[in-house]
Each structure stands twice: as C-alpha cells, then as structure tokens.
N, C-alpha and C positions, 0 to 999 in steps of 0.2 A: 504494500500500500504506500502510495506516495505521501511524503510528509508535507503538511501545509506550510507555506512560507510564513515567516513572522509578519505580523501586522506592521505596516509602516508607522514609524513614530511621527507624531505631529510636530510641526515646527515649534521651536521655543517661542512662547508668547511673552513679550516684554512691554511693560508700561514705562514710558518716559514722561517725567513730570518736572515742572519748575515750581517748587513750593515758595510761598511767601510773596513778597512784593518785588522780587528781582525781575527786571524787565529785559534782561539780556538772554536771548534764546538761541543765538546762532550756534553755539557749541552743542546744545541739546539737540538741535535739528540735524547737525552734522553727525552726531552719534546715532540718532534715530535712523538716519538714512544708511549709515554704514552697517548697522545691525540688520536692517531690512535687506540690504544688498548681500549680506552674509546668509540670508535664508530664514531669518527670524520674522515672526509676525510682530509688528511694532504698533502699539497704541500710544500716540502722542497726545497727551491731554492739555498741553499748552501752558501758558503763563499764568501766574498768580493763583495757583491752586492752594487750597487749604489742606492741611494734613487729612482732615475728614474726607475731602473730595478725592484725594489720592487713594486712600485706603478703600473707599467705596468703589471707585473705578477699578481698582485692582481685583477686588472680589467679584464684581459684576462681570468683568472680562476674563476671569479665571486665568490670570497670568501666572507664568512660571518665575517671573523676575520683575523687580521694580528698580528703575534707574532714576535717581534724583540729581538734578543739576542746580547748583546754587552758588552765586557769586556775591551775595549781599552781606555775608557774615553772620547770618541768622541760623547757621547749621546746628549749633548747640541747643537751640530752642526747637527748631522744626523737625530735625531728624529723629531725636528721641521721642517726640510726640507721635510721629508716624509709626515707629517701632511699637510704642505703647498701644496705639489703636489697632495695629495688626494683631497684637497679643489679645487685646480685649475682644476682637472679632474672631478669635481662634484661627487666625491666618498667619501666625508667626512663622509658619514653615515656608512662606514666600520670601526668598532671599532679596536683600536690598543692596544695591551698590550706589555709589555717589561720586560726583565729580564737581570740581570747582576750586575756589581758592580756600583751602582748608589748612590751617597751620598744623605742623606735625603733632604737637601735643593734643590738639583737638581730634586729629585723625586717629591717634592711639586710643583715646577715650571712646570715640564713636565705634571703633572696631570691637572694643570690649563690650559695648552695649549691643552689638549685633550687626552693624553694617559690615557686609562681607568683603567689600573692596572699595577703596577710595582712589580716585584718579585725579591727579593735579595737572597743571600746565606741563606740556611736553609729552604727555602720554600718547602713544600712537593708537590709531584706530584698531590696528591688529591686536594690540595688548588688550584693549577693551573687549573686542569680539571674543578673543580666546578666553578671557576671564569670565565673561558673561556666559559662554557655553559651559565652562567648568562649574560655575556655581549654580546655574539653572538645573543642571542634571545631577548635581551631588545630592545624596540623601540628606534629608533635614536633620 
C-alpha cells in the first residue's frame, strides 16, 4: 500500500505592528515585504496600534509570530504590556520579536521578559527572515 504524502505545512503567519505613537513605518514595511517575499503570510496592521489592538489582531488572525517595530523609546512600556495581554488571553505561546532603537540594557530586560529576538540598526533582512523562521517553528 502506498504511503500518503505528508500534508503541506502552511506558510508562517506573521503580524507586523507599530505600537504607540511612533509614526515612522518605513522599516516595518521593508521587513513586512521581505518576510512576504520569503514565503510568509504577513498581516501588517499599521501605525499607532495599541497593545490591545495588536494582541486582538494576532489572535483573530491566528498568527505564528508577532513582529513589533518601535523607534519612539516607549518599548519598556509597550512591549511588556503586549506580553502581559498575550498571557492574559492565553496566547503567550505566540513568539514576539522586535526591532528599533533599543538600548542594550533594555534589550536584555525585554529578552528576559519574553521577547524572543531584538533587531537594531544594521540588521540584515536575511538575519530577520532566518530568525523569524526559527522562532515561529520552535516549540513554545
């Protein structure tokens, strides 16, 4: 009897968001496009999203990964709130990565809180794509 081929794996679904009042979205759009071009399904929710909006969209869209982009300096207020809301909504298994201008000490604290990867200036798109694939497919 012939063996049934494995079911194809669906593409990684990633939500890209700009939390807070940061109005600079060029980097987030470049990352969103690179992830899409790498075969991922990208949901870009745009500028000025609240943590509640981001978590709600992630749950509604059944994403595998959340990417946050922030240049305003509010990362220590907004990122922990997003992680807390994910936990509150029992969605803490959705990994989160972030990019922006984040000082090293803050990046260390955010990683301890649960942000899986943090990308700063000079990070290549290939590094982001590779890391996104790794953390989206890693067991929770």
